[in-house]
MDAnalysis code that builds the backbone (N, CA, C; Angstrom):
import MDAnalysis as mda
import numpy as np

u = mda.Universe.empty(675, n_residues=225, atom_resindex=np.repeat(np.arange(225), 3), trajectory=True)
u.add_TopologyAttr("name", ["N", "CA", "C"] * 225)
u.add_TopologyAttr("resid", np.arange(1, 226))
u.add_TopologyAttr("resname", ["MET", "VAL", "ILE", "ARG", "VAL", "ASP", "SER", "HIS", "ARG", "LEU", "ALA", "TYR", "MET", "ALA", "VAL", "PRO", "LYS", "ALA", "ALA", "CYS", "SER", "SER", "VAL", "LYS", "ALA", "ALA", "LEU", "ALA", "ALA", "ILE", "ASP", "PRO", "LEU", "GLN", "ALA", "GLU", "ASN", "ASN", "ALA", "SER", "ALA", "PHE", "LYS", "GLN", "GLN", "GLN", "VAL", "HIS", "ALA", "ILE", "TYR", "PRO", "THR", "VAL", "ARG", "PHE", "ARG", "PRO", "HIS", "ARG", "TRP", "SER", "ILE", "LEU", "GLU", "ASN", "HIS", "TYR", "CYS", "PHE", "THR", "VAL", "VAL", "ARG", "ASP", "PRO", "LEU", "LYS", "ARG", "LEU", "LEU", "ALA", "VAL", "TYR", "THR", "ASN", "ARG", "VAL", "GLU", "GLY", "LEU", "GLY", "ILE", "LEU", "SER", "HIS", "SER", "PRO", "LYS", "ILE", "ARG", "ARG", "GLY", "ARG", "VAL", "HIS", "LEU", "PRO", "THR", "GLU", "PRO", "ASP", "PRO", "ASP", "TYR", "PHE", "PHE", "GLN", "ASN", "LEU", "SER", "ALA", "TYR", "ILE", "ALA", "THR", "SER", "SER", "ASP", "ILE", "LYS", "HIS", "HIS", "ALA", "LEU", "PRO", "THR", "GLU", "LEU", "PHE", "THR", "GLY", "ALA", "ASP", "TRP", "SER", "VAL", "TYR", "ASP", "ARG", "VAL", "PHE", "ARG", "THR", "SER", "GLU", "MET", "ASP", "ASP", "LEU", "GLY", "VAL", "ALA", "LEU", "SER", "GLU", "HIS", "THR", "ARG", "ARG", "ASP", "VAL", "VAL", "ILE", "PRO", "HIS", "PHE", "ASN", "SER", "SER", "ASP", "ARG", "ARG", "LEU", "GLN", "LEU", "SER", "ASP", "LEU", "SER", "PRO", "GLN", "THR", "GLN", "ARG", "VAL", "LEU", "GLY", "VAL", "LEU", "LEU", "GLU", "GLU", "GLU", "TYR", "ALA", "HIS", "LEU", "ALA", "PRO", "PHE", "PHE", "ASP", "ASN", "PRO", "PHE", "HIS", "GLN", "PRO", "ARG", "MET", "HIS", "ALA", "VAL", "ALA"])
u.atoms.positions = np.array([
    [231.540, 115.100, -79.961],
    [231.593, 115.557, -78.576],
    [231.418, 114.372, -77.634],
    [231.977, 114.494, -76.445],
    [231.759, 113.508, -75.394],
    [230.352, 113.702, -74.848],
    [229.688, 112.631, -74.493],
    [228.363, 112.746, -73.893],
    [228.556, 113.109, -72.422],
    [228.141, 114.318, -72.070],
    [228.378, 114.855, -70.734],
    [227.085, 115.339, -70.099],
    [226.974, 115.115, -68.812],
    [225.943, 115.741, -67.997],
    [226.710, 116.469, -66.899],
    [227.095, 117.691, -67.205],
    [228.009, 118.417, -66.323],
    [227.409, 118.723, -64.958],
    [226.100, 118.863, -64.893],
    [225.473, 119.148, -63.601],
    [225.687, 118.013, -62.610],
    [225.883, 116.805, -63.120],
    [226.136, 115.644, -62.258],
    [227.558, 115.100, -62.425],
    [228.401, 115.819, -63.166],
    [229.783, 115.408, -63.402],
    [229.857, 113.976, -63.959],
    [229.115, 113.756, -65.025],
    [229.097, 112.461, -65.702],
    [229.661, 112.610, -67.112],
    [230.434, 111.631, -67.534],
    [230.965, 111.606, -68.901],
    [230.889, 110.174, -69.403],
    [230.333, 110.025, -70.593],
    [230.043, 108.689, -71.131],
    [230.475, 108.609, -72.586],
    [231.190, 107.539, -72.921],
    [231.512, 107.247, -74.314],
    [230.608, 106.107, -74.773],
    [229.804, 106.386, -75.790],
    [228.825, 105.404, -76.272],
    [229.440, 104.509, -77.343],
    [229.069, 103.241, -77.311],
    [229.471, 102.268, -78.326],
    [228.202, 101.781, -79.018],
    [228.089, 101.910, -80.338],
    [226.891, 101.436, -81.034],
    [226.635, 99.955, -80.771],
    [225.393, 99.602, -80.587],
    [224.953, 98.239, -80.312],
    [225.479, 97.723, -78.979],
    [225.739, 98.629, -78.039],
    [226.158, 98.235, -76.697],
    [225.323, 99.016, -75.677],
    [224.006, 98.886, -75.800],
    [223.044, 99.513, -74.888],
    [223.114, 101.028, -74.894],
    [223.639, 101.630, -75.965],
    [223.815, 103.085, -75.950],
    [222.483, 103.834, -75.952],
    [221.464, 103.318, -76.621],
    [220.160, 103.992, -76.589],
    [219.615, 104.041, -75.167],
    [219.756, 102.948, -74.448],
    [219.245, 102.861, -73.084],
    [219.999, 103.804, -72.155],
    [221.318, 103.826, -72.264],
    [222.118, 104.690, -71.391],
    [221.851, 106.159, -71.699],
    [221.757, 106.503, -72.965],
    [221.476, 107.894, -73.335],
    [220.122, 108.342, -72.778],
    [219.127, 107.470, -72.842],
    [217.807, 107.818, -72.319],
    [217.860, 108.055, -70.819],
    [218.630, 107.235, -70.113],
    [218.762, 107.404, -68.666],
    [219.446, 108.730, -68.335],
    [220.453, 109.090, -69.104],
    [221.151, 110.347, -68.864],
    [220.270, 111.548, -69.192],
    [219.517, 111.453, -70.278],
    [218.633, 112.561, -70.659],
    [217.602, 112.847, -69.580],
    [217.179, 111.797, -68.883],
    [216.144, 111.957, -67.860],
    [216.634, 112.728, -66.641],
    [217.957, 112.770, -66.423],
    [218.484, 113.487, -65.257],
    [219.281, 114.727, -65.648],
    [219.341, 115.021, -66.928],
    [220.099, 116.161, -67.424],
    [219.222, 117.413, -67.421],
    [219.521, 118.396, -66.585],
    [218.702, 119.616, -66.550],
    [218.611, 120.317, -67.900],
    [219.624, 120.187, -68.724],
    [219.598, 120.833, -70.034],
    [218.568, 120.194, -70.956],
    [218.113, 118.989, -70.588],
    [217.105, 118.301, -71.398],
    [215.746, 118.262, -70.710],
    [215.567, 119.080, -69.684],
    [214.337, 119.032, -68.884],
    [213.086, 119.186, -69.731],
    [213.122, 120.109, -70.700],
    [211.928, 120.352, -71.512],
    [211.680, 119.228, -72.508],
    [212.686, 118.368, -72.694],
    [212.536, 117.271, -73.642],
    [212.283, 115.925, -72.960],
    [212.084, 115.962, -71.638],
    [211.980, 114.696, -70.916],
    [210.871, 113.793, -71.438],
    [209.803, 114.371, -71.946],
    [208.706, 113.554, -72.454],
    [209.141, 112.706, -73.633],
    [210.075, 113.231, -74.428],
    [210.516, 112.485, -75.600],
    [211.863, 111.807, -75.403],
    [212.546, 112.125, -74.298],
    [213.895, 111.594, -74.104],
    [213.916, 110.088, -74.006],
    [212.818, 109.494, -73.553],
    [212.795, 108.051, -73.409],
    [212.430, 107.349, -74.699],
    [212.146, 108.111, -75.741],
    [211.870, 107.509, -77.035],
    [213.185, 107.271, -77.757],
    [213.368, 106.064, -78.223],
    [214.642, 105.678, -78.804],
    [215.070, 106.585, -79.949],
    [214.130, 107.026, -80.777],
    [214.501, 107.833, -81.940],
    [214.964, 109.227, -81.550],
    [214.735, 109.644, -80.308],
    [215.110, 110.985, -79.876],
    [216.475, 111.046, -79.213],
    [216.865, 109.989, -78.518],
    [218.057, 110.090, -77.667],
    [219.341, 110.274, -78.461],
    [219.386, 109.769, -79.693],
    [220.601, 109.912, -80.477],
    [220.753, 111.334, -81.031],
    [219.641, 112.033, -81.187],
    [219.709, 113.438, -81.578],
    [220.176, 114.291, -80.398],
    [219.773, 113.887, -79.196],
    [220.178, 114.615, -77.999],
    [221.665, 114.408, -77.717],
    [222.099, 113.158, -77.808],
    [223.494, 112.798, -77.533],
    [224.051, 111.975, -78.691],
    [224.617, 112.592, -79.690],
    [225.178, 111.830, -80.814],
    [226.344, 110.936, -80.362],
    [226.455, 109.787, -80.988],
    [227.586, 108.892, -80.729],
    [228.774, 109.335, -81.567],
    [229.901, 109.536, -80.918],
    [231.097, 110.004, -81.610],
    [232.274, 109.094, -81.290],
    [233.322, 109.213, -82.077],
    [234.521, 108.425, -81.826],
    [235.346, 109.059, -80.715],
    [236.148, 108.215, -80.088],
    [236.972, 108.656, -78.967],
    [238.064, 109.616, -79.430],
    [238.212, 110.721, -78.719],
    [239.270, 111.687, -78.981],
    [239.970, 111.987, -77.649],
    [241.229, 111.567, -77.493],
    [241.927, 111.731, -76.204],
    [241.917, 113.159, -75.677],
    [242.074, 114.148, -76.551],
    [242.163, 115.526, -76.074],
    [240.830, 116.014, -75.508],
    [239.722, 115.443, -75.962],
    [238.416, 115.826, -75.423],
    [238.136, 115.122, -74.101],
    [238.681, 113.929, -73.975],
    [238.413, 113.123, -72.780],
    [239.305, 113.549, -71.614],
    [240.505, 114.028, -71.903],
    [241.489, 114.318, -70.861],
    [241.089, 115.486, -69.972],
    [240.149, 116.310, -70.380],
    [239.751, 117.474, -69.591],
    [238.641, 117.146, -68.595],
    [238.268, 115.862, -68.481],
    [237.108, 115.476, -67.674],
    [237.506, 114.796, -66.374],
    [238.613, 115.227, -65.771],
    [239.126, 114.565, -64.581],
    [238.159, 114.620, -63.411],
    [237.309, 115.608, -63.348],
    [236.389, 115.745, -62.220],
    [235.054, 115.047, -62.460],
    [234.933, 114.356, -63.586],
    [233.696, 113.658, -63.894],
    [233.810, 112.164, -63.591],
    [232.662, 111.540, -63.389],
    [232.608, 110.086, -63.307],
    [232.560, 109.591, -64.750],
    [233.660, 108.992, -65.191],
    [233.812, 108.617, -66.595],
    [233.546, 107.129, -66.769],
    [232.672, 106.796, -67.704],
    [232.332, 105.392, -67.891],
    [231.986, 105.093, -69.347],
    [231.984, 103.825, -69.656],
    [231.506, 103.346, -70.946],
    [230.850, 101.992, -70.735],
    [230.181, 101.513, -71.766],
    [229.520, 100.204, -71.726],
    [229.967, 99.419, -72.946],
    [230.393, 98.187, -72.733],
    [230.873, 97.356, -73.832],
    [230.064, 96.072, -73.922],
    [230.110, 95.487, -75.103],
    [229.336, 94.270, -75.363],
    [230.243, 93.216, -75.975],
    [229.941, 91.966, -75.704],
    [230.682, 90.875, -76.320],
    [230.719, 91.101, -77.835],
    [231.913, 91.097, -78.445],
    [232.023, 91.436, -79.870],
    [231.149, 90.600, -80.791],
    [231.075, 89.296, -80.545],
    [230.246, 88.461, -81.403],
    [228.772, 88.818, -81.255],
    [228.301, 88.957, -80.019],
    [226.898, 89.296, -79.795],
    [226.571, 90.663, -80.395],
    [227.518, 91.570, -80.290],
    [227.303, 92.909, -80.846],
    [227.149, 92.841, -82.360],
    [228.013, 92.074, -83.021],
    [227.948, 91.989, -84.476],
    [226.709, 91.218, -84.927],
    [226.343, 90.177, -84.217],
    [225.121, 89.444, -84.556],
    [223.898, 90.348, -84.425],
    [223.939, 91.263, -83.450],
    [222.818, 92.196, -83.257],
    [222.713, 93.200, -84.391],
    [223.825, 93.487, -85.051],
    [223.762, 94.359, -86.228],
    [222.845, 93.718, -87.263],
    [222.954, 92.414, -87.402],
    [222.101, 91.718, -88.369],
    [220.649, 91.653, -87.884],
    [220.422, 91.162, -86.661],
    [219.048, 90.947, -86.212],
    [218.283, 92.252, -86.035],
    [218.975, 93.313, -85.596],
    [218.297, 94.590, -85.371],
    [218.262, 95.467, -86.614],
    [219.419, 95.727, -87.214],
    [219.475, 96.682, -88.313],
    [219.015, 96.072, -89.640],
    [219.458, 94.855, -89.937],
    [219.142, 94.242, -91.230],
    [217.786, 93.561, -91.198],
    [217.609, 92.634, -90.272],
    [216.380, 91.852, -90.221],
    [215.227, 92.627, -89.606],
    [215.483, 93.313, -88.496],
    [214.411, 93.994, -87.785],
    [213.951, 95.286, -88.435],
    [214.909, 96.145, -88.792],
    [214.575, 97.464, -89.337],
    [214.633, 97.526, -90.860],
    [215.185, 96.497, -91.493],
    [215.275, 96.504, -92.955],
    [216.072, 97.672, -93.482],
    [217.158, 98.002, -92.790],
    [217.899, 99.217, -93.100],
    [218.519, 99.198, -94.492],
    [218.804, 98.007, -95.009],
    [219.467, 97.931, -96.321],
    [218.554, 98.373, -97.460],
    [217.255, 98.285, -97.249],
    [216.331, 98.721, -98.303],
    [216.375, 100.228, -98.498],
    [217.004, 100.946, -97.553],
    [217.111, 102.402, -97.655],
    [218.454, 102.850, -98.228],
    [219.322, 101.900, -98.547],
    [220.642, 102.262, -99.066],
    [220.528, 102.857, -100.463],
    [220.954, 104.109, -100.663],
    [220.883, 104.724, -101.996],
    [221.673, 103.944, -103.045],
    [222.809, 103.410, -102.671],
    [223.644, 102.684, -103.624],
    [222.949, 101.434, -104.138],
    [222.241, 100.740, -103.251],
    [221.517, 99.537, -103.677],
    [220.274, 99.922, -104.469],
    [219.545, 100.919, -103.979],
    [218.300, 101.317, -104.640],
    [218.541, 101.848, -106.051],
    [219.674, 102.491, -106.256],
    [219.979, 103.055, -107.574],
    [220.702, 102.059, -108.476],
    [220.911, 100.866, -107.974],
    [221.550, 99.834, -108.785],
    [223.043, 99.989, -108.929],
    [223.654, 100.850, -108.126],
    [225.099, 101.031, -108.200],
    [225.835, 99.866, -107.550],
    [225.164, 99.205, -106.615],
    [225.730, 98.039, -105.936],
    [224.698, 96.929, -105.999],
    [225.127, 95.746, -106.379],
    [224.200, 94.625, -106.496],
    [224.368, 93.690, -105.305],
    [223.635, 94.015, -104.251],
    [223.608, 93.199, -103.043],
    [222.160, 93.032, -102.616],
    [221.789, 91.844, -102.135],
    [220.418, 91.668, -101.654],
    [220.159, 92.519, -100.417],
    [218.969, 93.086, -100.339],
    [218.609, 93.903, -99.178],
    [218.065, 93.065, -98.026],
    [217.785, 91.800, -98.281],
    [217.316, 90.897, -97.227],
    [218.188, 89.632, -97.224],
    [219.484, 89.793, -96.989],
    [220.374, 88.632, -97.031],
    [220.153, 87.718, -95.827],
    [220.441, 86.437, -96.015],
    [220.432, 85.559, -94.843],
    [221.711, 85.839, -94.053],
    [221.790, 85.393, -92.798],
    [222.950, 85.735, -91.966],
    [224.281, 85.309, -92.571],
    [224.346, 84.129, -93.176],
    [225.609, 83.667, -93.744],
    [226.068, 84.580, -94.877],
    [225.153, 84.939, -95.752],
    [225.519, 85.818, -96.873],
    [225.957, 87.178, -96.339],
    [225.229, 87.683, -95.368],
    [225.546, 89.011, -94.833],
    [226.942, 89.048, -94.231],
    [227.259, 88.099, -93.369],
    [228.549, 88.143, -92.694],
    [229.703, 87.768, -93.618],
    [229.447, 86.908, -94.592],
    [230.505, 86.574, -95.542],
    [230.779, 87.723, -96.510],
    [229.835, 88.651, -96.602],
    [230.004, 89.821, -97.467],
    [229.929, 91.118, -96.660],
    [230.331, 91.035, -95.404],
    [230.176, 92.187, -94.514],
    [230.944, 93.402, -95.013],
    [232.139, 93.213, -95.538],
    [232.916, 94.358, -96.012],
    [232.186, 95.097, -97.122],
    [231.492, 94.356, -97.988],
    [230.733, 94.985, -99.066],
    [229.549, 95.764, -98.510],
    [228.893, 95.202, -97.495],
    [227.757, 95.907, -96.901],
    [228.225, 97.145, -96.132],
    [229.377, 97.062, -95.488],
    [229.925, 98.233, -94.790],
    [230.235, 99.345, -95.780],
    [230.770, 98.976, -96.938],
    [231.092, 99.965, -97.970],
    [229.835, 100.551, -98.602],
    [228.737, 99.817, -98.514],
    [227.495, 100.231, -99.160],
    [226.591, 101.045, -98.249],
    [226.567, 100.695, -96.969],
    [225.622, 101.303, -96.028],
    [226.353, 101.990, -94.890],
    [226.158, 103.287, -94.752],
    [226.780, 104.028, -93.653],
    [226.218, 103.571, -92.311],
    [224.968, 103.139, -92.297],
    [224.348, 102.657, -91.066],
    [225.024, 101.373, -90.599],
    [225.225, 100.425, -91.514],
    [225.903, 99.182, -91.158],
    [227.329, 99.480, -90.716],
    [228.004, 100.360, -91.417],
    [229.378, 100.721, -91.056],
    [229.446, 101.277, -89.643],
    [228.563, 102.204, -89.324],
    [228.563, 102.837, -88.007],
    [228.390, 101.815, -86.895],
    [227.474, 100.875, -87.091],
    [227.178, 99.917, -86.035],
    [228.152, 98.755, -85.974],
    [228.940, 98.561, -87.017],
    [229.887, 97.441, -87.047],
    [231.330, 97.870, -86.796],
    [231.578, 99.168, -86.651],
    [232.939, 99.638, -86.406],
    [233.483, 99.052, -85.101],
    [234.799, 98.840, -85.016],
    [235.392, 98.274, -83.804],
    [235.134, 99.126, -82.565],
    [234.968, 98.465, -81.454],
    [234.718, 99.136, -80.184],
    [235.793, 100.161, -79.851],
    [237.040, 99.834, -80.171],
    [238.157, 100.707, -79.801],
    [238.037, 102.102, -80.387],
    [237.386, 102.245, -81.519],
    [237.216, 103.570, -82.108],
    [236.350, 104.467, -81.238],
    [235.510, 103.862, -80.404],
    [234.595, 104.630, -79.559],
    [235.062, 104.713, -78.110],
    [235.886, 103.763, -77.674],
    [236.340, 103.764, -76.282],
    [237.781, 104.223, -76.124],
    [238.549, 104.182, -77.217],
    [239.976, 104.360, -77.101],
    [240.628, 103.054, -76.677],
    [241.938, 103.029, -76.699],
    [242.668, 101.787, -76.413],
    [242.981, 101.597, -74.937],
    [242.930, 102.666, -74.152],
    [243.368, 102.639, -72.757],
    [242.157, 102.617, -71.822],
    [241.939, 101.479, -71.169],
    [240.788, 101.354, -70.272],
    [240.956, 102.167, -68.986],
    [242.189, 102.550, -68.663],
    [242.421, 103.254, -67.403],
    [241.840, 104.667, -67.385],
    [241.404, 105.177, -68.524],
    [240.822, 106.524, -68.550],
    [239.398, 106.526, -67.995],
    [238.869, 105.336, -67.725],
    [237.502, 105.239, -67.211],
    [237.498, 104.895, -65.726],
    [236.546, 105.481, -65.014],
    [236.329, 105.063, -63.636],
    [235.767, 103.649, -63.592],
    [234.963, 103.327, -64.589],
    [234.471, 101.948, -64.680],
    [234.003, 101.660, -66.101],
    [234.246, 100.429, -66.521],
    [233.739, 99.909, -67.790],
    [232.692, 98.863, -67.453],
    [231.462, 99.082, -67.898],
    [230.373, 98.155, -67.632],
    [230.130, 97.257, -68.839],
    [229.833, 96.005, -68.592],
    [229.349, 95.119, -69.648],
    [227.851, 95.359, -69.821],
    [227.318, 95.009, -70.976],
    [225.880, 95.185, -71.193],
    [225.057, 94.308, -70.253],
    [225.664, 93.281, -69.711],
    [224.975, 92.425, -68.738],
    [224.942, 93.057, -67.351],
    [225.563, 94.222, -67.208],
    [225.669, 94.877, -65.903],
    [224.894, 96.192, -65.845],
    [223.769, 96.253, -66.550],
    [222.994, 97.488, -66.566],
    [222.411, 97.819, -65.195],
    [222.068, 96.808, -64.415],
    [221.586, 97.082, -63.061],
    [222.688, 97.720, -62.228],
    [223.924, 97.232, -62.395],
    [225.059, 97.815, -61.671],
    [225.296, 99.255, -62.110],
    [225.121, 99.515, -63.398],
    [225.276, 100.888, -63.894],
    [224.236, 101.798, -63.263],
    [222.995, 101.335, -63.214],
    [221.945, 102.139, -62.595],
    [222.255, 102.468, -61.146],
    [222.778, 101.488, -60.409],
    [223.152, 101.704, -59.003],
    [224.298, 102.707, -58.909],
    [225.316, 102.544, -59.757],
    [226.474, 103.432, -59.724],
    [226.078, 104.874, -60.033],
    [225.237, 105.056, -61.054],
    [224.806, 106.415, -61.405],
    [223.902, 107.002, -60.333],
    [223.083, 106.174, -59.725],
    [222.206, 106.649, -58.643],
    [223.035, 107.117, -57.450],
    [224.055, 106.342, -57.106],
    [224.905, 106.711, -55.979],
    [225.699, 107.984, -56.284],
    [226.167, 108.097, -57.519],
    [226.979, 109.267, -57.880],
    [226.140, 110.540, -57.934],
    [224.936, 110.451, -58.486],
    [224.107, 111.641, -58.690],
    [223.138, 111.906, -57.549],
    [222.963, 110.897, -56.683],
    [221.949, 110.969, -55.617],
    [220.561, 111.162, -56.200],
    [220.385, 110.562, -57.351],
    [219.088, 110.523, -58.028],
    [218.737, 109.071, -58.317],
    [217.456, 108.805, -58.484],
    [217.029, 107.450, -58.844],
    [217.185, 107.293, -60.348],
    [218.243, 106.646, -60.784],
    [218.535, 106.489, -62.203],
    [218.067, 105.109, -62.665],
    [217.188, 105.101, -63.645],
    [216.662, 103.854, -64.201],
    [217.163, 103.712, -65.630],
    [217.732, 102.562, -65.952],
    [218.211, 102.305, -67.305],
    [217.107, 101.576, -68.071],
    [216.443, 102.233, -69.028],
    [215.395, 101.556, -69.803],
    [216.009, 100.540, -70.759],
    [215.175, 99.713, -71.332],
    [215.667, 98.658, -72.226],
    [215.137, 98.907, -73.624],
    [216.058, 99.171, -74.558],
    [215.703, 99.405, -75.949],
    [216.359, 98.356, -76.836],
    [215.923, 98.325, -78.083],
    [216.599, 97.565, -79.146],
    [216.664, 96.067, -78.909],
    [215.665, 95.503, -78.265],
    [215.643, 94.058, -78.083],
    [215.067, 93.401, -79.333],
    [215.870, 92.566, -79.980],
    [215.404, 91.878, -81.182],
    [214.588, 90.653, -80.806],
    [213.574, 90.369, -81.616],
    [212.744, 89.200, -81.348],
    [213.534, 87.911, -81.515],
    [214.469, 87.912, -82.457],
    [215.225, 86.697, -82.733],
    [216.597, 86.766, -82.084],
    [217.017, 85.654, -81.520],
    [218.350, 85.543, -80.955],
    [219.196, 84.686, -81.876],
    [220.092, 85.317, -82.603],
    [220.969, 84.606, -83.516],
    [222.179, 84.095, -82.744],
    [222.505, 82.824, -82.919],
    [223.617, 82.202, -82.216],
    [224.721, 81.843, -83.202],
    [225.936, 81.713, -82.687],
    [227.050, 81.303, -83.526],
    [226.763, 79.967, -84.190],
    [226.104, 79.072, -83.472],
    [225.804, 77.747, -84.006],
    [224.790, 77.779, -85.148],
    [224.087, 78.914, -85.317],
    [223.135, 79.053, -86.421],
    [223.845, 79.327, -87.745],
    [225.117, 79.666, -87.673],
    [225.875, 80.046, -88.865],
    [226.671, 78.870, -89.403],
    [226.949, 78.907, -90.697],
    [227.715, 77.834, -91.331],
    [229.154, 77.841, -90.832],
    [229.856, 76.708, -90.931],
    [231.269, 76.675, -90.528],
    [232.113, 77.727, -91.242],
    [231.833, 77.966, -92.523],
    [232.589, 78.970, -93.259],
    [232.375, 80.359, -92.671],
    [231.120, 80.678, -92.339],
    [230.826, 81.978, -91.744],
    [231.487, 82.110, -90.381],
    [231.487, 81.052, -89.619],
    [232.138, 81.081, -88.315],
    [233.626, 81.360, -88.447],
    [234.258, 80.781, -89.455],
    [235.678, 81.042, -89.681],
    [235.906, 82.509, -90.065],
    [235.030, 83.031, -90.908],
    [235.130, 84.442, -91.309],
    [235.022, 85.362, -90.091],
    [234.055, 85.091, -89.228],
    [233.863, 85.929, -88.050],
    [235.021, 85.786, -87.066],
    [235.572, 84.586, -86.968],
    [236.706, 84.383, -86.071],
    [237.880, 85.261, -86.444],
    [238.165, 85.347, -87.725],
    [239.254, 86.205, -88.203],
    [238.886, 87.675, -88.032],
    [237.658, 88.013, -88.386],
    [237.210, 89.400, -88.338],
    [237.252, 89.968, -86.924],
    [236.940, 89.143, -85.934],
    [236.808, 89.629, -84.563],
    [238.043, 89.387, -83.697],
    [239.113, 88.899, -84.287],
    [240.317, 88.586, -83.514],
    [240.834, 89.810, -82.756],
    [241.032, 90.917, -83.444],
    [241.548, 92.118, -82.794],
    [240.534, 92.714, -81.814],
    [239.271, 92.590, -82.142],
    [238.223, 93.103, -81.254],
    [238.244, 92.382, -79.910],
    [238.383, 91.063, -79.952],
    [238.456, 90.301, -78.706],
    [239.753, 90.583, -77.956],
    [240.825, 90.845, -78.683],
    [242.077, 91.194, -78.016],
    [241.916, 92.504, -77.240],
    [241.257, 93.471, -77.841],
    [241.018, 94.758, -77.171],
    [240.129, 94.580, -75.946],
    [239.146, 93.711, -76.043],
    [238.171, 93.523, -74.971],
    [238.494, 92.333, -74.077],
    [239.728, 91.857, -74.128],
    [240.135, 90.691, -73.350],
    [239.901, 90.833, -71.843],
    [239.989, 92.042, -71.259],
    [239.700, 92.148, -69.823],
    [238.249, 91.843, -69.463],
    [237.375, 91.816, -70.467],
    [235.945, 91.697, -70.177],
    [235.267, 90.470, -70.792],
    [235.833, 89.959, -71.901],
    [235.186, 88.851, -72.606],
    [236.214, 87.835, -73.093],
    [235.818, 86.562, -73.047],
    [236.634, 85.498, -73.635],
    [236.318, 85.389, -75.121],
    [237.319, 84.997, -75.885],
    [237.136, 84.814, -77.321],
    [236.569, 83.420, -77.581],
    [235.323, 83.319, -78.055],
    [234.708, 82.006, -78.261],
    [235.319, 81.229, -79.419],
    [236.116, 81.905, -80.236],
    [236.736, 81.240, -81.375],
    [238.064, 80.577, -81.008],
    [238.531, 80.818, -79.795],
    [239.766, 80.192, -79.338],
    [239.429, 78.908, -78.599],
    [239.917, 77.799, -79.068],
    [239.677, 76.531, -78.414],
    [240.535, 76.435, -77.156],
    [239.987, 75.864, -76.075],
    [240.800, 75.696, -74.857],
    [242.031, 74.849, -75.148],
    [243.129, 75.255, -74.563],
    [244.356, 74.497, -74.777],
    [244.319, 73.176, -74.013],
    [244.739, 72.122, -74.690],
    [244.785, 70.803, -74.065],
    [246.149, 70.625, -73.408],
    [246.140, 70.309, -72.127],
    [247.391, 70.112, -71.413],
    [247.844, 68.668, -71.553],
    [249.126, 68.499, -71.850],
    [249.652, 67.158, -72.014],
    [249.635, 66.416, -70.680],
    [249.322, 65.143, -70.748],
    [249.301, 64.307, -69.541],
    [250.670, 63.671, -69.365],
    [251.245, 63.899, -68.214],
    [252.601, 63.377, -67.962],
    [252.570, 61.854, -67.864],
])
């Protein structure tokens, strides 16, 4: 289902690892249907039960012409690096994988970043949690940006709060969830891993070209006459 707050004519498509916990919490706080749950709505573990993240379906989105339609996107590299720092390193999610625990798949549950990204396809096949958070943005936003009144970057959460406040005439505050203690950088990874990620994220950056530059593309050198 689309995440909707019909009382305020809001429609939101969530992208995993793109501030979706924070946005869902902000919406729950102003949604009359969640009034009795407001005490728990700001807890990260509750907001995903209230508003599940689903893939984009054009036929569901096309009926929302009277709503303020928006989504939030994140730089593809930063989003994928956060899968490691938050889900793997921070939450230890791989230790809960039934396939690994039962010995059906032989992968370390505490891989270093290079091993994880060089074997990302294996981890996606092994862990539904990793798969969900690493899926391409386009599966959650659709390919056509024109269906949205606005697409916000994760760096524009203050702008989102202002936009929602103006639209709803309510004081909308976007809380901050899922901040990892460690900031993993591209330069922290081996050259081989960087090459793997460059290929892996090529289509993702093409889809998000209106919002982010591809860091794997070297600037073109202009010939000197």
